[in-house]
C-alpha positions as semicolon CSV with decimal commas, in nm:
position;residue;x (nm);y (nm);z (nm)
1;M;9,071;8,701;9,389
2;T;8,909;8,361;9,417
3;D;8,500;8,364;9,479
4;L;8,485;8,315;9,856
5;A;8,214;8,035;9,772
6;D;8,430;7,831;9,618
7;L;8,668;7,820;9,936
8;L;8,394;7,669;10,156
9;K;8,199;7,313;10,041
10;A;8,011;7,057;10,190
11;D;8,187;6,722;10,246
12;N;8,051;6,495;10,026
13;Q;8,359;6,247;10,042
14;Q;8,543;6,429;9,780
15;P;8,934;6,357;9,742
16;A;9,085;6,611;9,990
17;R;9,401;6,612;10,230
18;S;9,317;6,524;10,620
19;I;9,410;6,788;10,921
20;H;9,455;6,662;11,263
21;L;9,402;6,892;11,537
22;V;9,577;6,874;11,861
23;D;9,622;7,087;12,155
24;A;9,820;7,136;12,475
25;T;9,568;6,834;12,650
26;S;9,599;6,595;12,353
27;V;9,947;6,666;12,191
28;D;10,157;6,378;12,371
29;A;9,874;6,097;12,350
30;W;9,838;6,194;11,982
31;I;10,198;6,159;11,908
32;A;10,266;5,854;12,126
33;A;9,947;5,697;11,892
34;Q;10,141;5,784;11,592
35;P;10,392;5,504;11,399
36;G;10,743;5,518;11,434
37;P;10,772;5,707;11,061
38;V;10,536;5,986;11,173
39;R;10,689;6,025;11,524
40;A;11,014;6,062;11,387
41;V;10,884;6,312;11,101
42;L;10,700;6,524;11,420
43;A;11,063;6,509;11,581
44;A;11,269;6,661;11,274
45;Q;11,010;6,901;11,236
46;K;11,005;7,003;11,613
47;F;10,648;6,991;11,632
48;R;10,477;7,007;11,966
49;G;10,132;7,074;11,924
50;K;10,166;7,478;12,023
51;A;9,880;7,702;11,896
52;G;9,976;7,800;11,524
53;E;10,214;7,502;11,453
54;Q;10,162;7,300;11,179
55;A;10,357;6,992;11,011
56;I;10,323;6,792;10,708
57;V;10,342;6,453;10,743
58;P;10,410;6,168;10,444
59;Q;10,151;5,903;10,426
60;G;10,211;5,659;10,124
61;D;10,216;5,860;9,827
62;D;10,058;6,144;9,973
63;W;10,049;6,356;10,329
64;F;9,843;6,481;10,594
65;V;9,834;6,810;10,855
66;V;9,890;6,811;11,199
67;A;9,829;7,159;11,359
68;G;9,801;7,294;11,695
69;V;9,528;7,478;11,853
70;A;9,427;7,675;12,180
71;D;9,131;7,397;12,213
72;A;9,076;7,104;11,972
73;G;8,723;7,077;12,104
74;M;8,593;7,432;12,070
75;L;8,748;7,580;11,734
76;G;8,742;7,982;11,761
77;T;8,725;8,175;11,435
78;W;9,101;8,225;11,376
79;C;9,221;7,899;11,479
80;L;9,258;7,746;11,117
81;A;9,310;8,069;10,940
82;R;9,729;8,022;10,938
83;L;9,659;7,710;10,751
84;A;9,467;7,841;10,485
85;E;9,717;8,126;10,459
86;T;10,014;7,866;10,439
87;L;9,929;7,528;10,313
88;P;9,953;7,422;9,915
89;E;9,695;7,460;9,713
90;G;9,441;7,176;9,721
91;A;9,100;7,057;9,931
92;Y;9,127;6,967;10,303
93;R;8,894;6,849;10,569
94;L;8,926;6,818;10,938
95;A;8,978;6,436;11,027
96;T;8,756;6,452;11,328
97;G;8,512;6,706;11,455
98;S;8,326;7,014;11,320
99;T;8,458;7,315;11,140
100;G;8,231;7,562;11,330
101;A;8,353;7,940;11,345
102;A;8,661;7,829;11,227
103;A;8,551;7,818;10,849
104;L;8,493;8,214;10,887
105;G;8,834;8,229;10,940
106;W;8,984;7,976;10,661
107;L;8,765;8,228;10,406
108;T;8,902;8,573;10,543
109;A;9,239;8,425;10,557
110;Q;9,243;8,397;10,144
111;Y;9,098;8,757;10,094
112;R;9,363;8,981;9,858
113;F;9,323;9,312;9,762
114;E;9,429;9,294;9,404
115;R;9,266;9,619;9,219
116;Y;9,599;9,773;9,177
117;R;9,855;9,480;9,184
118;K;9,818;9,100;9,153
119;D;10,058;8,910;9,386
120;E;10,197;8,650;9,143
121;N;10,310;8,435;9,479
122;V;9,998;8,377;9,626
123;A;9,918;7,991;9,601
124;G;9,591;7,897;9,480
125;P;9,262;7,829;9,648
126;R;9,281;7,611;9,956
127;V;8,939;7,441;10,027
128;L;8,759;7,323;10,311
129;L;8,526;7,062;10,343
130;T;8,284;7,094;10,606
131;R;8,034;6,883;10,782
132;D;7,864;7,157;10,859
133;A;7,662;7,190;10,522
134;A;7,366;7,396;10,667
135;R;7,608;7,696;10,758
136;V;7,784;7,704;10,427
137;E;7,589;7,990;10,263
138;A;7,573;8,190;10,597
139;T;7,948;8,147;10,648
140;V;8,015;8,255;10,283
141;Q;7,782;8,570;10,319
142;L;7,960;8,685;10,639
143;A;8,284;8,620;10,482
144;K;8,196;8,813;10,155
145;A;8,076;9,136;10,412
146;V;8,400;9,112;10,548
147;A;8,588;9,140;10,216
148;L;8,321;9,402;10,101
149;V;8,446;9,619;10,383
150;R;8,817;9,553;10,345
151;D;8,788;9,649;9,946
152;L;8,629;9,966;10,019
153;V;8,829;10,114;10,301
154;N;9,128;9,977;10,114
155;T;9,066;10,162;9,794
156;P;9,258;10,507;9,770
157;A;9,025;10,792;9,790
158;A;9,074;10,915;9,429
159;D;8,871;10,605;9,353
160;M;8,660;10,588;9,657
161;G;8,499;10,953;9,667
162;P;8,117;10,998;9,710
163;P;8,001;10,877;9,376
164;D;8,186;10,553;9,454
165;L;8,033;10,513;9,756
166;E;7,711;10,570;9,609
167;A;7,801;10,285;9,321
168;A;7,888;10,031;9,624
169;V;7,551;10,101;9,768
170;Q;7,350;10,056;9,411
171;A;7,567;9,708;9,390
172;V;7,417;9,605;9,723
173;A;7,062;9,703;9,648
174;R;7,024;9,562;9,313
175;P;7,019;9,172;9,367
176;H;6,746;9,199;9,622
177;G;6,552;9,472;9,499
178;A;6,636;9,713;9,735
179;A;6,514;10,114;9,647
180;V;6,817;10,379;9,628
181;D;6,739;10,712;9,658
182;V;7,054;11,027;9,684
183;T;7,027;11,372;9,781
184;R;7,289;11,570;9,628
185;G;7,305;11,948;9,533
186;D;7,054;12,230;9,603
187;A;6,830;11,973;9,764
188;L;7,098;11,833;9,979
189;E;7,211;12,223;10,114
190;Q;6,827;12,279;10,175
191;G;6,776;11,975;10,326
192;Y;7,086;11,852;10,499
193;P;7,278;12,158;10,550
194;M;7,566;12,011;10,753
195;I;7,626;11,727;10,523
196;H;7,652;11,985;10,233
197;A;7,899;12,201;10,455
198;V;8,133;11,954;10,511
199;G;8,149;11,851;10,138
200;K;8,081;12,186;9,952
201;A;8,482;12,257;9,901
202;A;8,556;11,918;9,723
203;D;8,594;11,922;9,356
204;K;8,230;11,911;9,183
205;A;8,311;11,527;9,068
206;F;8,315;11,447;9,435
207;A;8,025;11,610;9,534
208;P;7,850;11,534;9,887
209;R;7,544;11,348;9,896
210;L;7,319;11,123;10,131
211;I;7,241;10,784;9,979
212;E;6,952;10,615;10,108
213;M;6,848;10,264;10,043
214;T;6,538;10,096;10,165
215;W;6,428;9,703;10,165
216;G;6,192;9,495;10,325
217;D;5,829;9,481;10,415
218;P;5,689;9,827;10,561
219;A;5,488;9,620;10,818
220;H;5,817;9,443;11,005
221;P;6,020;9,648;11,236
222;R;6,203;9,933;11,119
223;V;6,549;9,957;11,156
224;A;6,789;10,215;11,066
225;I;7,202;10,147;10,965
226;V;7,389;10,471;10,919
227;G;7,756;10,525;10,788
228;K;7,988;10,823;10,821
229;G;8,144;10,848;10,461
230;I;8,393;11,066;10,443
231;C;8,588;10,969;10,175
232;F;8,906;11,159;10,266
233;D;8,963;11,398;10,555
234;S;9,217;11,657;10,536
235;G;9,093;11,822;10,852
236;G;8,948;12,094;10,655
237;L;9,096;12,430;10,756
238;D;9,206;12,312;11,081
239;I;9,386;12,074;10,872
240;K;9,586;11,751;10,953
241;P;9,933;11,720;10,957
242;S;10,066;11,446;10,712
243;S;10,133;11,164;10,934
244;G;9,743;11,231;11,055
245;M;9,646;11,243;10,670
246;R;9,834;10,945;10,557
247;L;9,550;10,695;10,633
248;M;9,234;10,934;10,595
249;K;9,146;10,741;10,278
250;K;8,958;10,506;10,554
251;D;8,743;10,750;10,703
252;M;8,463;10,593;10,532
253;G;8,512;10,310;10,691
254;G;8,172;10,372;10,903
255;A;8,005;10,361;10,552
256;A;8,162;10,046;10,435
257;H;8,058;9,889;10,771
258;A;7,704;10,008;10,746
259;I;7,683;9,864;10,379
260;A;7,816;9,564;10,455
261;L;7,572;9,524;10,760
262;A;7,294;9,611;10,506
263;Q;7,423;9,321;10,266
264;L;7,409;9,059;10,538
265;V;7,030;9,171;10,670
266;M;6,903;9,162;10,262
267;A;7,097;8,796;10,197
268;S;6,978;8,635;10,500
269;G;6,594;8,763;10,459
270;L;6,591;8,921;10,811
271;P;6,203;9,018;10,838
272;V;6,281;9,389;10,923
273;R;6,213;9,691;10,750
274;L;6,588;9,824;10,646
275;H;6,707;10,189;10,580
276;L;7,046;10,242;10,537
277;L;7,205;10,582;10,504
278;V;7,517;10,682;10,404
279;A;7,611;11,036;10,455
280;A;7,931;11,090;10,171
281;A;8,153;11,399;10,166
282;E;8,495;11,478;10,137
283;N;8,635;11,730;10,339
284;A;8,845;11,914;10,142
285;I;9,036;12,255;10,149
286;A;8,901;12,532;9,931
287;G;8,785;12,914;9,909
288;N;8,452;12,821;10,019
289;A;8,529;12,538;10,313
290;F;8,341;12,584;10,597
291;R;8,590;12,755;10,868
292;P;8,631;12,740;11,265
293;G;8,374;12,981;11,411
294;D;8,095;12,921;11,145
295;I;7,733;12,879;11,273
296;L;7,577;12,560;11,086
297;R;7,201;12,491;11,096
298;S;7,140;12,115;11,099
299;R;6,834;11,953;10,971
300;R;6,694;11,893;11,304
301;G;6,693;12,259;11,346
302;L;6,960;12,307;11,602
303;T;7,265;12,521;11,524
304;V;7,608;12,412;11,572
305;E;7,882;12,627;11,610
306;I;8,219;12,483;11,442
307;G;8,514;12,424;11,689
308;N;8,701;12,240;11,474
309;T;8,649;12,161;11,118
310;D;8,819;11,803;11,195
311;A;8,538;11,712;11,376
312;E;8,336;11,678;11,069
313;G;8,208;11,332;11,086
314;R;7,961;11,382;11,371
315;L;7,823;11,654;11,128
316;V;7,735;11,449;10,862
317;L;7,635;11,199;11,090
318;G;7,369;11,443;11,291
319;D;7,212;11,498;10,964
320;A;7,163;11,166;10,870
321;L;7,047;11,074;11,205
322;T;6,784;11,327;11,198
323;R;6,647;11,169;10,849
324;A;6,650;10,800;10,997
325;G;6,438;10,939;11,294
326;E;6,186;11,072;11,047
327;E;6,093;10,712;10,964
328;Q;6,064;10,625;11,349
329;P;6,281;10,354;11,387
330;E;6,282;10,115;11,689
331;L;6,643;10,069;11,651
332;V;6,969;10,288;11,524
333;I;7,309;10,174;11,475
334;D;7,561;10,390;11,367
335;F;7,934;10,312;11,253
336;A;8,171;10,589;11,220
337;T;8,561;10,583;11,208
338;L;8,481;10,881;11,452
339;T;8,751;10,989;11,690
340;G;9,107;10,953;11,801
341;A;9,063;10,955;12,154
342;A;8,875;10,585;12,105
343;R;9,209;10,427;11,983
344;V;9,394;10,570;12,263
345;A;9,111;10,425;12,496
346;V;9,063;10,065;12,343
347;G;9,323;10,037;12,037
348;P;9,256;9,919;11,709
349;D;9,125;9,618;11,789
350;L;8,805;9,720;12,007
351;P;8,550;9,946;11,869
352;A;8,414;10,210;12,121
353;L;8,051;10,112;12,187
354;F;7,814;10,366;12,323
355;A;7,437;10,297;12,376
356;N;7,128;10,446;12,513
357;D;6,994;10,169;12,650
358;D;7,184;9,946;12,909
359;A;6,998;9,622;12,812
360;L;7,094;9,690;12,442
361;A;7,458;9,747;12,509
362;G;7,461;9,400;12,718
363;E;7,311;9,225;12,399
364;M;7,596;9,405;12,163
365;L;7,900;9,299;12,381
366;D;7,735;8,963;12,420
367;A;7,666;8,900;12,063
368;G;8,019;9,021;11,974
369;A;8,170;8,788;12,241
370;Q;7,974;8,517;12,067
371;V;8,121;8,574;11,728
372;D;8,531;8,684;11,811
373;D;8,411;9,041;11,705
374;P;8,446;9,212;12,049
375;C;8,333;9,594;12,138
376;W;8,448;9,766;12,450
377;R;8,143;9,977;12,592
378;L;8,232;10,334;12,705
379;P;7,976;10,571;12,901
380;L;7,750;10,788;12,721
381;W;7,820;11,044;13,027
382;D;7,589;11,316;13,013
383;G;7,799;11,536;13,234
384;Y;8,050;11,590;13,000
385;A;7,761;11,736;12,763
386;E;7,872;12,092;12,936
387;M;8,206;12,040;12,725
388;L;8,017;12,106;12,419
389;K;7,849;12,422;12,502
390;S;7,851;12,707;12,285
391;D;7,813;13,095;12,366
392;I;7,609;13,165;12,076
393;A;7,458;12,857;11,910
394;D;7,294;12,557;12,073
395;I;7,589;12,337;12,077
396;N;7,966;12,309;11,958
397;N;8,105;12,035;11,754
398;A;8,404;11,986;11,940
399;G;8,500;12,034;12,342
400;E;8,767;12,235;12,484
401;G;9,075;12,111;12,669
402;G;9,083;11,769;12,465
403;F;8,944;11,569;12,743
404;A;8,673;11,259;12,684
405;G;8,706;11,271;12,281
406;A;8,514;11,022;12,196
407;I;8,273;11,044;12,479
408;T;8,180;11,396;12,354
409;A;8,123;11,262;12,030
410;A;7,862;11,007;12,113
411;L;7,724;11,292;12,314
412;F;7,700;11,533;11,995
413;L;7,550;11,262;11,815
414;K;7,284;11,178;12,096
415;R;7,140;11,507;12,040
416;F;7,020;11,377;11,674
417;V;6,900;11,025;11,752
418;P;6,518;10,964;11,748
419;E;6,317;11,019;12,019
420;G;6,214;10,685;12,170
421;A;6,443;10,479;11,957
422;Q;6,733;10,271;12,074
423;W;7,055;10,354;11,923
424;L;7,391;10,194;11,923
425;H;7,749;10,396;11,806
426;L;8,030;10,224;11,723
427;D;8,344;10,401;11,697
428;T;8,546;10,187;11,468
429;F;8,878;10,211;11,357
430;A;8,798;10,012;11,050
431;W;9,194;9,952;10,997
432;R;9,436;9,685;11,085
433;P;9,802;9,803;11,154
434;A;9,962;9,445;11,149
435;A;9,839;9,155;10,990
436;R;9,732;8,870;11,199
437;P;9,610;8,483;11,105
438;G;9,307;8,560;10,864
439;R;9,349;8,938;10,933
440;P;9,555;9,112;10,674
441;K;9,739;9,467;10,731
442;G;9,465;9,695;10,597
443;G;9,089;9,807;10,587
444;E;8,904;9,555;10,842
445;A;8,568;9,497;10,966
446;L;8,534;9,570;11,329
447;G;8,216;9,499;11,512
448;L;8,020;9,430;11,179
449;R;7,964;9,071;11,284
450;A;7,876;9,156;11,584
451;A;7,602;9,396;11,511
452;F;7,462;9,113;11,259
453;R;7,441;8,859;11,540
454;L;7,241;9,100;11,751
455;L;6,995;9,158;11,445
456;E;7,000;8,797;11,374
457;R;6,892;8,728;11,761
458;R;6,643;8,977;11,766
459;Y;6,481;8,929;11,447
460;G;6,559;8,634;11,297
461;R;6,811;8,299;11,296
462;Q;6,917;8,201;11,630
463;A;7,215;7,955;11,533
């Protein structure tokens, strides 16, 4: 696809067509102030300025655009996205005002996943000229991070196994001089037994591994970002039905978010000591697959009874969170496509947010609201910890009865969170089941921009 950096440019009075924005309070006065021929064109196109409406209006030998938005004085992220999807190829500028947050939606609307098929019917690039020259680079970096999540999640499991996730981390690390360390084979079995157990039944070409990346000044505050990288989830011996398995290429969506967030942290130069951890495995079925009733010993030393092999994501995260804690971070953020229960509770658009600190949860919710990337907090209710009791081990990986599935999964993870660290857990869907302007059907970054804004507020840029 077109390089996103080519789609947003500083406005230096280059030739471009104008976009006039109106809303419900301004449309009548704006139309009344136009010459008769313009009013006639708008009437012929039945343009009434509703949000999402647009019209192309001839102007001499050229033309301009008029579009309806919810609030012409304060543009939201997605209000220009439909224009970016539907206007003819060319350069555009707003007739008045600032592009603001809407520049991101303009870029993400032109995302295309073309690894396997190129859409020949897609128009050429639509370039937006902006007066916010100082925000161009940051906006492009955000759009690239969103596109990275989409690309990784959209890629089928045959081409996005643990080695491919490792390559994705290497690709993000390389431009910033970050160090990458990978644990696999015997070292993984000895050091990260739950990651090994989940992935050991996969073909050797898709062998499980823990991928770590470190970056930044060791004297800076330590931040750990952890991602669930289950590259395909059959459910293991507790096999999923075909309907439940169809989208399991996206079960590495947590890892995709973690990798993209690490890219944003490094590209923006936030003064942190970053530790990225991706627990990568395929939950496959073979004669050596881990079984219901097995007891696994975790890196932390806790014993875990397997109540359900389809509750594997929390196992690999448990070992990764333990490793993160060994570096004594002050903040830990994990992303995971962890539970169907979260989707039942909050639907596909809202990542379920859990936190061990109320002030931190408030920061995250506020950050999400600020950047149009909302989350919804669910309770880390200790009263449900009894649902994970085991008669023969320290903890069971799956509660009985089907109650509070997202909460009990978060409570399982809490047992592996380092003492004294603030912790955010995002149970994100990483997928958009239906297209919206700027947000195509398929892999999606949900909670990514909120988490980055939280980090910006704490450690760096305040804009």
